[in-house]
C-alpha positions in Angstrom: 47.4 2.9 46.1 45.2 6.1 44.2 46.6 7.1 40.6 44.6 10.4 40.0 45.9 10.7 36.3 48.9 10.1 33.9 51.1 13.3 35.6 53.4 13.4 32.0 55.3 11.2 29.7 59.0 12.0 30.1 60.8 12.3 26.6 64.4 11.9 26.6 65.5 14.2 23.5 69.3 15.0 22.6 68.9 18.6 22.3 66.6 20.0 24.0 66.2 23.7 22.1 65.8 21.5 19.1 63.1 19.3 20.4 60.9 21.8 21.8 61.2 23.6 18.1 59.4 20.4 17.0 56.8 20.5 20.0 56.1 24.2 18.8 56.5 24.4 16.0 55.4 21.5 14.1 52.4 20.0 16.5 51.5 23.7 17.9 52.3 23.1 21.6 53.6 26.1 24.2 56.3 25.1 26.6 55.6 26.5 29.3 58.7 25.9 31.4 62.2 25.0 31.6 64.4 23.8 34.7 67.7 22.3 35.5 67.0 19.3 38.2 70.6 19.4 39.2 70.8 16.0 41.2 69.1 14.1 38.1 71.4 15.5 35.6 68.7 16.9 32.9 67.4 20.3 32.0 63.6 19.4 31.0 61.0 21.3 29.0 57.0 20.9 29.8 54.1 20.7 27.6 50.7 20.7 29.0 48.0 18.9 26.8 44.8 18.8 28.8 45.6 16.9 32.0 48.6 15.6 31.2 52.0 16.9 30.4 55.1 16.0 28.3 58.2 16.9 29.5 61.5 16.5 27.5 64.8 15.6 29.1 68.1 16.8 27.8 71.1 15.2 29.9 73.4 17.6 31.6 75.7 14.7 31.8 76.6 11.6 29.5 76.7 9.5 33.0 73.8 10.4 34.3 70.4 8.5 34.0 68.9 10.2 30.9 72.6 10.3 28.8 73.3 6.4 29.5 69.6 6.0 28.5 70.1 7.9 25.3 73.2 5.9 25.0 71.8 2.4 24.9 68.2 3.0 23.8 68.1 6.6 21.6 65.7 9.5 22.0 62.6 8.6 22.9 60.1 7.6 25.9 61.8 7.2 29.0 59.1 7.1 31.7 55.6 6.9 32.3 54.7 9.2 35.5 51.2 9.0 37.7 50.2 11.4 40.1 49.3 9.5 43.6 48.2 10.9 46.3 50.2 9.8 48.8 53.6 8.8 47.5 55.0 7.2 50.6 51.8 5.2 50.8 52.3 4.6 47.5 55.8 3.4 47.1 55.1 1.1 50.4 52.2 -0.7 48.4 54.2 -1.2 45.2 57.0 -2.8 47.6 54.2 -5.2 49.4 52.9 -6.2 45.7 56.8 -7.4 45.2 57.5 -4.2 42.6 61.4 -3.7 42.4 61.7 0.3 44.1 64.5 2.6 42.4 63.5 5.0 45.3 62.9 3.6 48.6 61.8 7.5 49.2 60.2 10.0 47.8 62.9 13.4 46.4 62.2 16.7 45.0 61.9 16.2 41.3 61.0 19.1 38.5 58.0 21.9 39.3 58.7 21.2 43.0 56.7 17.5 43.0 57.8 14.5 45.0 58.8 12.0 43.1 60.2 8.2 43.1 60.8 5.2 40.5 59.7 2.0 40.4 62.6 -0.3 38.5 61.1 -1.4 34.8 62.4 -4.9 35.0 59.2 -5.2 37.7 56.8 -2.9 36.0 57.2 -4.6 32.4 59.9 -2.2 31.0 58.4 0.8 31.4 60.5 3.0 34.2 57.5 4.3 36.2 57.5 7.1 38.0 55.3 8.6 41.0 54.6 11.9 41.7 52.5 14.2 44.4 52.5 17.8 44.8 52.5 18.2 48.3 51.6 22.5 47.1 48.2 21.2 46.6 47.0 19.6 49.8 45.1 21.6 52.6 
């Protein structure tokens, strides 16, 4: 598998509006996109730092993955996302190496990326996401 860079760091927050103010007013970053990803039951906000992004995640449903995460662990780092050249191949290689997949096949995520998650029980406690931007190909 070919990881090209850290695509983003996902951070679970209870209140997106308040969190955006912190990142903009205190850290001086600029939110460039807010998007709802209905199938993941989240509203996201993105900040760019160099080639890496921060993705703030506010749950739109307490029973959704981010809502459950916040209930169990509180706000904080939710996942680490790596950009890959070929997400299907990366998933196959991860599974061949004994990693447990949450997603057997890629699905659509925020910003139009194809995404898939690896289970944190097989990645030393870090929920790991693979992302591929297929619109950059060709």
